[in-house]
C-alpha positions as a Markdown table, in Angstrom:
| # | Residue | x | y | z |
|---|---|---|---|---|
| 1 | Unk | -5.3 | 155.0 | 83.1 |
| 2 | Unk | -3.6 | 153.0 | 80.3 |
| 3 | Unk | -0.9 | 154.2 | 78.0 |
| 4 | Unk | -3.4 | 154.3 | 75.2 |
| 5 | Unk | -5.6 | 156.6 | 77.3 |
| 6 | Unk | -2.7 | 158.9 | 78.0 |
| 7 | Unk | -1.7 | 158.9 | 74.3 |
| 8 | Unk | -5.2 | 159.5 | 73.1 |
| 9 | Unk | -4.7 | 163.2 | 72.0 |
| 10 | Unk | -1.7 | 162.1 | 69.9 |
| 11 | Unk | -3.5 | 159.1 | 68.5 |
| 12 | Unk | -6.5 | 161.2 | 67.5 |
| 13 | Unk | -4.1 | 163.7 | 65.8 |
| 14 | Unk | -2.3 | 161.0 | 63.8 |
| 15 | Unk | -3.9 | 162.1 | 60.5 |
| 16 | Unk | -4.1 | 165.8 | 61.4 |
| 17 | Unk | -2.0 | 168.7 | 60.3 |
| 18 | Unk | 1.4 | 169.2 | 61.9 |
| 19 | Unk | 0.2 | 172.1 | 64.1 |
| 20 | Unk | -2.5 | 170.0 | 65.6 |
| 21 | Unk | -0.2 | 167.0 | 66.1 |
| 22 | Unk | 2.4 | 169.3 | 67.8 |
| 23 | Unk | -0.3 | 170.6 | 70.2 |
| 24 | Unk | -1.3 | 167.0 | 71.0 |
| 25 | Unk | 2.3 | 166.1 | 71.7 |
| 26 | Unk | 2.6 | 169.0 | 74.1 |
| 27 | Unk | -0.6 | 168.0 | 75.8 |
| 28 | Unk | 0.5 | 164.5 | 76.3 |
| 29 | Unk | 4.0 | 165.6 | 77.6 |
| 30 | Unk | 2.3 | 167.9 | 80.1 |
| 31 | Unk | 0.0 | 165.1 | 81.3 |
| 32 | Unk | 3.1 | 162.9 | 81.7 |
| 33 | Unk | 4.7 | 165.6 | 83.8 |
| 34 | Unk | 1.6 | 166.1 | 86.0 |
| 35 | Unk | 1.3 | 162.4 | 86.5 |
| 36 | Unk | 5.0 | 162.1 | 87.4 |
| 37 | Unk | 5.8 | 159.8 | 84.5 |
| 38 | Unk | 9.5 | 159.8 | 83.7 |
| 39 | Unk | 11.6 | 158.3 | 81.0 |
| 40 | Unk | 14.3 | 156.1 | 82.2 |
| 41 | Unk | 17.4 | 154.5 | 80.7 |
| 42 | Unk | 19.3 | 151.4 | 81.9 |
| 43 | Unk | 19.3 | 150.8 | 85.7 |
| 44 | Unk | 16.2 | 153.1 | 86.0 |
| 45 | Unk | 18.3 | 156.2 | 85.5 |
| 46 | Unk | 15.9 | 159.0 | 84.9 |
| 47 | Unk | 16.5 | 160.9 | 81.6 |
| 48 | Unk | 15.9 | 164.6 | 82.3 |
| 49 | Unk | 15.8 | 167.5 | 79.8 |
| 50 | Unk | 14.0 | 165.5 | 77.1 |
| 51 | Unk | 12.0 | 167.4 | 74.6 |
| 52 | Unk | 8.2 | 166.9 | 74.6 |
| 53 | Unk | 8.6 | 165.0 | 71.4 |
| 54 | Unk | 11.2 | 162.6 | 72.8 |
| 55 | Unk | 9.2 | 162.0 | 76.0 |
| 56 | Unk | 6.0 | 161.2 | 73.9 |
| 57 | Unk | 8.1 | 159.0 | 71.5 |
| 58 | Unk | 9.2 | 156.9 | 74.5 |
| 59 | Unk | 5.7 | 156.4 | 75.6 |
| 60 | Unk | 4.5 | 155.7 | 72.0 |
| 61 | Unk | 7.3 | 153.1 | 71.6 |
| 62 | Unk | 6.1 | 151.3 | 74.8 |
| 63 | Unk | 2.6 | 151.3 | 73.5 |
| 64 | Unk | 3.7 | 149.9 | 70.1 |
| 65 | Unk | 5.6 | 147.1 | 71.9 |
| 66 | Unk | 2.5 | 146.2 | 73.8 |
| 67 | Unk | 0.5 | 146.1 | 70.6 |
| 68 | Unk | 3.1 | 143.8 | 69.0 |
| 69 | Unk | 3.0 | 141.5 | 72.1 |
| 70 | Unk | -0.8 | 141.3 | 71.7 |
| 71 | Unk | -0.4 | 140.4 | 68.0 |
| 72 | Unk | -1.9 | 143.7 | 66.8 |
| 73 | Unk | 0.8 | 144.3 | 64.1 |
| 74 | Unk | -1.3 | 146.5 | 61.8 |
| 75 | Unk | -1.9 | 149.0 | 64.6 |
| 76 | Unk | 1.7 | 148.9 | 65.6 |
| 77 | Unk | 2.8 | 149.7 | 62.0 |
| 78 | Unk | 0.5 | 152.7 | 61.9 |
| 79 | Unk | 2.0 | 153.9 | 65.1 |
| 80 | Unk | 5.5 | 153.6 | 63.5 |
| 81 | Unk | 4.4 | 156.1 | 60.9 |
| 82 | Unk | 3.1 | 158.4 | 63.6 |
| 83 | Unk | 6.4 | 158.1 | 65.5 |
| 84 | Unk | 8.3 | 159.1 | 62.4 |
| 85 | Unk | 6.2 | 162.3 | 62.1 |
| 86 | Unk | 6.9 | 163.1 | 65.7 |
| 87 | Unk | 10.6 | 162.4 | 65.2 |
| 88 | Unk | 10.7 | 165.0 | 62.4 |
| 89 | Unk | 9.1 | 167.5 | 64.7 |
| 90 | Unk | 11.8 | 166.8 | 67.3 |
| 91 | Unk | 14.4 | 167.3 | 64.6 |
| 92 | Unk | 13.0 | 170.8 | 64.1 |
| 93 | Unk | 11.7 | 170.1 | 60.5 |
| 94 | Unk | 8.3 | 171.5 | 61.5 |
| 95 | Unk | 9.4 | 174.5 | 63.6 |
């Protein structure tokens, strides 16, 4: 499974209403938990207690970095906009 596969629900909901995007974020965060995917900081220190949005943002950031590395800048820029929407959700603007 690739990061893009895991992020597929969020990527499909990029243009959707906020409620559908929020559901997709929850779905991806739950899949990350089931698969044992953790978010780490320096020295592989596991960050616990992250919101679903923050966990998905970390995965999305990694995917964007891979797109940039592959020279797929336009796709990476679209994901930047998606990340901003998710950040607003995490800030509670949509709750």
